[in-house]
ZAROSE-764768 format. One record per residue (C-alpha): x, y, z; residue in three letters. Coordinates in nm, 4 decimals, decimal comma, m for minus. Example, Ala and Ser with C-alpha at 12.3 -4.5 7.8 and 13.67 -1.06 7.14 Angstrom:
ZAROSE-764768
{x->1,2300 y->m0,4500 z->0,7800 residu->ala}
{x->1,3670 y->m0,1060 z->0,7140 residu->ser}
This chain:
ZAROSE-764768
{x->m1,1159 y->3,8055 z->0,6678 residu->phe}
{x->m0,9295 y->3,9561 z->0,9786 residu->phe}
{x->m0,6586 y->4,1162 z->0,7652 residu->ala}
{x->m0,9085 y->4,2272 z->0,5042 residu->leu}
{x->m1,1266 y->4,4182 z->0,7573 residu->thr}
{x->m0,8149 y->4,5497 z->0,9387 residu->met}
{x->m0,7251 y->4,7371 z->0,6228 residu->thr}
{x->m1,0111 y->4,9562 z->0,6784 residu->val}
{x->m1,0560 y->4,9389 z->1,0497 residu->ala}
{x->m0,7061 y->5,0119 z->1,1510 residu->leu}
{x->m0,6579 y->5,3520 z->0,9774 residu->pro}
{x->m0,9941 y->5,4568 z->1,1274 residu->ile}
{x->m0,8918 y->5,3498 z->1,4699 residu->met}
{x->m0,5413 y->5,5030 z->1,4444 residu->ile}
{x->m0,6921 y->5,8419 z->1,3198 residu->thr}
{x->m0,9351 y->5,8369 z->1,6171 residu->gly}
{x->m0,6416 y->5,7772 z->1,8628 residu->ile}
{x->m0,4506 y->6,0699 z->1,7016 residu->gly}
{x->m0,7418 y->6,2901 z->1,7531 residu->ala}
{x->m0,7262 y->6,2279 z->2,1291 residu->thr}
{x->m0,3921 y->6,3990 z->2,1499 residu->thr}
{x->m0,5561 y->6,7232 z->2,2482 residu->gly}
{x->m0,6446 y->6,5470 z->2,5827 residu->ile}
{x->m0,2685 y->6,4854 z->2,6452 residu->leu}
{x->m0,1665 y->6,8528 z->2,5694 residu->ala}
{x->m0,4507 y->7,0150 z->2,7691 residu->arg}
{x->m0,3949 y->6,7835 z->3,0764 residu->thr}
{x->m0,0303 y->6,8537 z->3,0670 residu->ala}
{x->m0,0935 y->7,2271 z->3,0729 residu->gln}
{x->m0,3524 y->7,2038 z->3,3477 residu->ala}
{x->m0,1084 y->6,9785 z->3,5487 residu->his}
{x->0,1789 y->7,2112 z->3,5040 residu->gly}
{x->m0,0287 y->7,5004 z->3,6417 residu->arg}
{x->m0,1586 y->7,2815 z->3,9323 residu->gly}
{x->m0,5095 y->7,3590 z->3,8256 residu->asp}
{x->m0,7259 y->7,0768 z->3,9707 residu->met}
{x->m1,0399 y->7,2175 z->3,8343 residu->ala}
{x->m0,8942 y->7,2284 z->3,4864 residu->ala}
{x->m0,7771 y->6,8724 z->3,5236 residu->leu}
{x->m1,1187 y->6,7475 z->3,6072 residu->arg}
{x->m1,2707 y->6,9575 z->3,3125 residu->gln}
{x->m1,0171 y->6,8276 z->3,0682 residu->val}
{x->m1,1041 y->6,4689 z->3,1725 residu->phe}
{x->m1,4647 y->6,5315 z->3,1487 residu->arg}
{x->m1,4458 y->6,6993 z->2,8107 residu->asp}
{x->m1,1849 y->6,4624 z->2,6973 residu->gly}
{x->m1,4091 y->6,1766 z->2,7531 residu->met}
{x->m1,6919 y->6,3400 z->2,5703 residu->ile}
{x->m1,4597 y->6,4173 z->2,2776 residu->trp}
{x->m1,3429 y->6,0445 z->2,2913 residu->ala}
{x->m1,6970 y->5,9106 z->2,3151 residu->leu}
{x->m1,7752 y->6,1020 z->1,9964 residu->gly}
{x->m1,4623 y->5,9865 z->1,8106 residu->leu}
{x->m1,5177 y->5,6170 z->1,9146 residu->gly}
{x->m1,8752 y->5,6346 z->1,8081 residu->thr}
{x->m1,7717 y->5,7716 z->1,4617 residu->leu}
{x->m1,4970 y->5,5029 z->1,4405 residu->ala}
{x->m1,7676 y->5,2276 z->1,5290 residu->leu}
{x->m2,0005 y->5,3612 z->1,2668 residu->val}
{x->m1,7356 y->5,3825 z->0,9962 residu->leu}
{x->m1,5977 y->5,0309 z->1,0583 residu->ile}
{x->m1,9521 y->4,8915 z->1,0513 residu->leu}
{x->m1,9785 y->5,0532 z->0,7217 residu->ser}
{x->m1,6815 y->4,8570 z->0,5765 residu->val}
{x->m1,8861 y->4,6747 z->0,2881 residu->ala}
{x->m1,9005 y->4,9691 z->0,0522 residu->pro}
{x->m1,5289 y->5,0524 z->0,1017 residu->val}
{x->m1,4104 y->4,7058 z->0,0275 residu->leu}
{x->m1,6484 y->4,6860 z->m0,2792 residu->ser}
{x->m1,5151 y->5,0229 z->m0,3959 residu->leu}
{x->m1,1530 y->4,9031 z->m0,3940 residu->ile}
{x->m1,2516 y->4,5855 z->m0,5826 residu->gly}
{x->m1,2895 y->4,3012 z->m0,3395 residu->his}
{x->m1,5106 y->3,9992 z->m0,4398 residu->ala}
{x->m1,8468 y->3,9873 z->m0,2705 residu->pro}
{x->m1,7665 y->3,6625 z->m0,1044 residu->thr}
{x->m1,4706 y->3,8291 z->0,0616 residu->met}
{x->m1,6936 y->4,1194 z->0,1743 residu->ile}
{x->m1,9434 y->3,8821 z->0,3087 residu->glu}
{x->m1,6742 y->3,7094 z->0,5139 residu->gly}
{x->m1,5297 y->4,0376 z->0,6367 residu->ala}
{x->m1,8653 y->4,1671 z->0,7701 residu->leu}
{x->m1,8713 y->3,9542 z->1,0991 residu->pro}
{x->m1,5171 y->4,0479 z->1,1621 residu->val}
{x->m1,6054 y->4,4120 z->1,1237 residu->ala}
{x->m1,8993 y->4,3739 z->1,3548 residu->arg}
{x->m1,6510 y->4,2297 z->1,6139 residu->ala}
{x->m1,3705 y->4,4878 z->1,5475 residu->leu}
{x->m1,5990 y->4,8006 z->1,5638 residu->ala}
{x->m1,6621 y->4,7922 z->1,9420 residu->pro}
{x->m1,2958 y->4,7386 z->1,9996 residu->gly}
{x->m1,2055 y->5,0524 z->1,8102 residu->ala}
{x->m1,4490 y->5,2433 z->2,0246 residu->phe}
{x->m1,3056 y->5,1016 z->2,3439 residu->ile}
{x->m0,9427 y->5,1662 z->2,2292 residu->gln}
{x->m1,0074 y->5,5308 z->2,1623 residu->ile}
{x->m1,1553 y->5,5700 z->2,5191 residu->leu}
{x->m0,8544 y->5,3708 z->2,6640 residu->phe}
{x->m0,6022 y->5,5952 z->2,4938 residu->val}
{x->m0,7848 y->5,8918 z->2,6152 residu->ala}
{x->m0,7507 y->5,7784 z->2,9717 residu->cys}
{x->m0,3810 y->5,6705 z->2,9149 residu->ala}
{x->m0,3010 y->6,0186 z->2,7720 residu->phe}
{x->m0,4722 y->6,1831 z->3,0694 residu->trp}
{x->m0,2644 y->5,9724 z->3,3178 residu->leu}
{x->0,0521 y->6,0231 z->3,1063 residu->glu}
{x->0,0244 y->6,3998 z->3,1150 residu->ala}
{x->m0,0083 y->6,4003 z->3,4923 residu->thr}
{x->0,3129 y->6,1914 z->3,5241 residu->gly}
{x->0,1406 y->5,8571 z->3,5886 residu->arg}
{x->0,2575 y->5,6133 z->3,3229 residu->thr}
{x->0,2548 y->5,2964 z->3,5353 residu->arg}
{x->m0,1118 y->5,2345 z->3,5551 residu->pro}
{x->m0,1366 y->5,2039 z->3,1814 residu->ala}
{x->0,1626 y->4,9793 z->3,1746 residu->leu}
{x->0,0225 y->4,7351 z->3,4374 residu->tyr}
{x->m0,3260 y->4,7557 z->3,2748 residu->ala}
{x->m0,1687 y->4,6457 z->2,9424 residu->met}
{x->0,0195 y->4,3584 z->3,1091 residu->leu}
{x->m0,3020 y->4,2316 z->3,2587 residu->ile}
{x->m0,4836 y->4,2939 z->2,9184 residu->ala}
{x->m0,2241 y->4,0822 z->2,7401 residu->asn}
{x->m0,2959 y->3,7925 z->2,9772 residu->val}
{x->m0,6801 y->3,8447 z->2,9259 residu->val}
{x->m0,6215 y->3,8555 z->2,5472 residu->asn}
{x->m0,4234 y->3,5378 z->2,5482 residu->ile}
{x->m0,6901 y->3,3533 z->2,7501 residu->ala}
{x->m0,9856 y->3,4682 z->2,5365 residu->phe}
{x->m0,7908 y->3,4035 z->2,2131 residu->asn}
{x->m0,7325 y->3,0447 z->2,3221 residu->leu}
{x->m1,1062 y->3,0185 z->2,4168 residu->leu}
{x->m1,2424 y->3,1947 z->2,1128 residu->leu}
{x->m1,0399 y->3,1552 z->1,8082 residu->ile}
{x->m1,0953 y->2,7770 z->1,7745 residu->gly}
{x->m1,4760 y->2,7931 z->1,7565 residu->pro}
{x->m1,4993 y->3,1460 z->1,6167 residu->met}
{x->m1,2026 y->3,2033 z->1,3950 residu->gly}
{x->m1,1058 y->3,5636 z->1,3156 residu->ala}
{x->m1,4191 y->3,6984 z->1,4755 residu->glu}
{x->m1,3179 y->3,5172 z->1,8042 residu->gly}
{x->m0,9747 y->3,6938 z->1,7738 residu->ala}
{x->m1,1493 y->4,0277 z->1,7552 residu->ala}
{x->m1,3837 y->3,9453 z->2,0619 residu->trp}
{x->m1,0854 y->3,8411 z->2,2532 residu->gly}
{x->m0,9047 y->4,1605 z->2,1808 residu->thr}
{x->m1,2187 y->4,3601 z->2,2678 residu->asn}
{x->m1,2442 y->4,1946 z->2,6042 residu->ile}
{x->m0,8766 y->4,2855 z->2,6678 residu->ala}
{x->m0,9287 y->4,6411 z->2,5663 residu->arg}
{x->m1,2365 y->4,6772 z->2,7901 residu->leu}
{x->m1,0384 y->4,5452 z->3,0762 residu->thr}
{x->m0,7634 y->4,8109 z->3,0267 residu->val}
{x->m1,0252 y->5,0747 z->2,9951 residu->leu}
{x->m1,2009 y->4,9786 z->3,3194 residu->leu}
{x->m0,8759 y->4,9676 z->3,5053 residu->ile}
{x->m0,7772 y->5,3062 z->3,4029 residu->leu}
{x->m1,1116 y->5,4554 z->3,4551 residu->leu}
{x->m1,0959 y->5,3151 z->3,8059 residu->gly}
{x->m0,7386 y->5,4619 z->3,8572 residu->val}
{x->m0,8429 y->5,8041 z->3,7280 residu->ile}
{x->m1,1710 y->5,8352 z->3,9151 residu->leu}
{x->m1,0106 y->5,7670 z->4,2525 residu->thr}
{x->m0,7275 y->6,0288 z->4,1953 residu->arg}
{x->m0,7318 y->6,3301 z->4,4338 residu->ala}
{x->m0,7744 y->6,5440 z->4,1242 residu->glu}
{x->m1,1218 y->6,4037 z->4,0531 residu->met}
{x->m1,2635 y->6,4596 z->4,4052 residu->arg}
{x->m1,4638 y->6,7513 z->4,5133 residu->pro}
{x->m1,4651 y->7,0423 z->4,5625 residu->pro}
{x->m1,5966 y->7,0812 z->4,2169 residu->arg}
{x->m1,5192 y->7,4390 z->4,1002 residu->thr}
{x->m1,6408 y->7,5565 z->3,7690 residu->asn}
{x->m1,3751 y->7,5525 z->3,5085 residu->ala}
{x->m1,4138 y->7,6711 z->3,1466 residu->pro}
{x->m1,4909 y->7,3982 z->2,8896 residu->ser}
{x->m1,1855 y->7,2511 z->2,7277 residu->glu}
{x->m1,3738 y->7,0765 z->2,4616 residu->leu}
{x->m1,2778 y->7,3121 z->2,1697 residu->arg}
{x->m0,9189 y->7,3261 z->2,2595 residu->ala}
{x->m0,9069 y->6,9458 z->2,2854 residu->ile}
{x->m1,0867 y->6,9194 z->1,9471 residu->ala}
{x->m0,8605 y->7,1766 z->1,7864 residu->lys}
{x->m0,5400 y->6,9992 z->1,8836 residu->ile}
{x->m0,6967 y->6,6651 z->1,8300 residu->gly}
{x->m0,8050 y->6,7445 z->1,4735 residu->ala}
{x->m0,4396 y->6,8169 z->1,3980 residu->ala}
{x->m0,3308 y->6,4928 z->1,5597 residu->gly}
{x->m0,5995 y->6,2916 z->1,3840 residu->gly}
{x->m0,4739 y->6,4060 z->1,0542 residu->val}
{x->m0,1114 y->6,3422 z->1,1546 residu->ala}
{x->m0,1882 y->5,9853 z->1,2650 residu->tyr}
{x->m0,3867 y->5,9154 z->0,9422 residu->phe}
């Protein structure tokens, strides 16, 4: 059931991740100019964009049943895939937010926090898979992965929110949302 659900969930999540590439581009531009106000604005607008993308991915993955039916899967297979879809959907939401944070850090020349966070997440994933797969099967694997992804997201948010660029003084910078979305739309199509 896990693999069946992933045939729908993975392309949705990958497309959402691709659509966050605008954060990477706009952050790199602001960082190159040394524009701290723009860096803060890109992060804020980038997280709004990622929240929207993550929400869309979550809703689409939760709607997996009609897609699986359309491509000819048996009702019993679809029924078995639904609990896995319910478990995978929050993970896609979290993954898109995590990648948005990782892109922001990468564009400011800070790649190590994401590396270390991923190493920690792998340990968390293994631990929760050992605990959850036995009693829950594929659904347990999805929840173990969700917990690991949430770990990475929380670590990266902690790193970003304590950066000097995120501290006051808060000057007004123009919205970056349109530029992030424009670049991100092309990235989403490319990743699909």
